[in-house]
N, C-alpha and C positions, 0 to 999 in steps of 0.2 A: 464297466468290467474288472474284477480285482484281479491284481497282479501277486501273485505268489512268491514270497521271497524263497530263496533255497535254503534250505535246512539240513544241518547235517549235524548227526547225533553219534558220540562214540562209546560205545559198550567195552568195558576191557574188561580180560577175566578177573576173578577177586582173588588177591592172594590167599591160597590157601594151604595147608600142608604139605600138599602133594606136588604142587607146584614148587616147593624149594629143594632145591637141588643138590643139598649137602647130603652125604651119606651119615647116621647112625647121630643124626639131630636127636637132642635131649628133649625128654617128655614139657618139662616145665621152660618154657623161651619168653621171652620179651620179642614186638615186634615192633621193628621201625619201621612203616612204608614211606619210602622218599618219592614226590614228584618234584614237577618243574618248580612249583609255588611251596617247598619246601624251604626255610631259612636255616641255614647251616649252625645258628648260634641258638634256635629253637630245639633243633635237634639232637645238639649236642645236649641241652638241661635235659629234655626227654633221657636221654641215654645212662647220665650221669645217675640220675634219679632213679630208672629202673635196675640200676647195678648195686642201690643200697638193698634191695631184697631181693634179687635175682641175679644168680650166677652166671646167664646166659642172655645173650642179644642177638639178635639177626636184624640186618640192617638189608631190605628189599629195594631196590631201584629196577626198572626199566627204562629203556629209548635212551634220550637225551638227558635223564636227571642220573646216569651210571656214575660220573665225573663225580656228583655232589654222595653220592655212597662210598665211593673208595676215599672222598677228602675227610669225610666225618670220620672213617673208622681209620685211618691214619691219624689223626685228631686225639681221637680217643686211644688209641694206641701210644701215642706221645706222651697224654696226659696219666696214661696208667701201663706200666711199663709191663707189670707182669699178666698183662690181656696175652690170651693165646687167639690164632686167627684160623678160619677155614672158611676158604671162597669158591663160592659156585656157581657154574655159569648156565644160562639157557636161555630159551624164547617164553616170550608172551605174547598173547593172540590178542589184537585188537581188532574191533568190527568197527567198522565207519557207516553208517546209512545216512545216504544223501537222498532228498528229495527234488527231482529236477523236472523242468516244466519242457518236454518234446512234444511237438507238433499240438499245443494248448494242451495235453493231458499232464496230469502228473503220474510221473513211475518214480519207484524207489531203486536205486541201486545199492548194490552191498557191496562193501570190499573188506577183506580179512585181511591183515597183517601182522607178520609175526616181530615182534621186536625184540630187540638183545636184551636180557636180564641179568641181574647178577645179585647174588644174597652172599651177604659176609657174615658167620658167626663167630661172634667174639664172647672168650668163657675165664671166666676164671679158674676156673677148674682145669684140670688134665686134660687133655684132648689128645687123641691117638695120633703119634708122628704119621703113620704110613696112609692116614686118608689123604686123599686126591686135594689138593689146592691148603694143606697144612702151612702156618707161618708158628714157630715157636715164639716166646715171649723174650721182647728185646731182653741187653744186657741194659744194670741199669747204668755203665760208666757208658754206653755211649750215649747217653743224656746228659750230660755233665755239660755246665755250660762253659765252652772253650771260649776264648777271646779272638774274636774276628781280627786277622791281620788286616789293617787299615793302611792305603797308601798315606802319609802327609805329602801336601805340597807346599811349595814356595808360593809367596805373592806372585812370583814371577811368569809362574807355571799357568796362572790362569790366562784363558784368551778373551776377547771381548771386555775387561771391564776400562775404565774411566782411566783408573791409573796407569794401564799398560800402554794406552794410547797413548798419554800424555809422557810417558818414560821413553817412547817409539818417535817420539817428535825431537 
């Protein structure tokens, strides 16, 4: 008699223009779709290259990858201080189809979940400041390298070193 391994298939909604929850979305934009397996270094490379021939980039993520989208946008804004940002949040539907053995019969159970999603529009062009989720460009003076004050320690301030143990004896 064969044994059936439980099988689970995820069906996610595709990112379409109608799912992006940003008002007055430009007609031509590059779309960066972020998932759990995306590396930030690769996403930044794509984003910088896309800004060479396009003025708008939309970073979209849902579920646990939302943090990566925010991180990517913040790093890009740090590298390119002239970028303006509009953020939109929403939901994305994910269907989970699971095959289960119940009383020797195979049955399918379908579960639909709504994952939180985020869409971040980064633009070199002027955006309307009255849009919900708008953040203007940073001042270049905010990104000037300032020296970080560091506390200096004397040799006696360290604990657990051989020299301090010898001096204590």
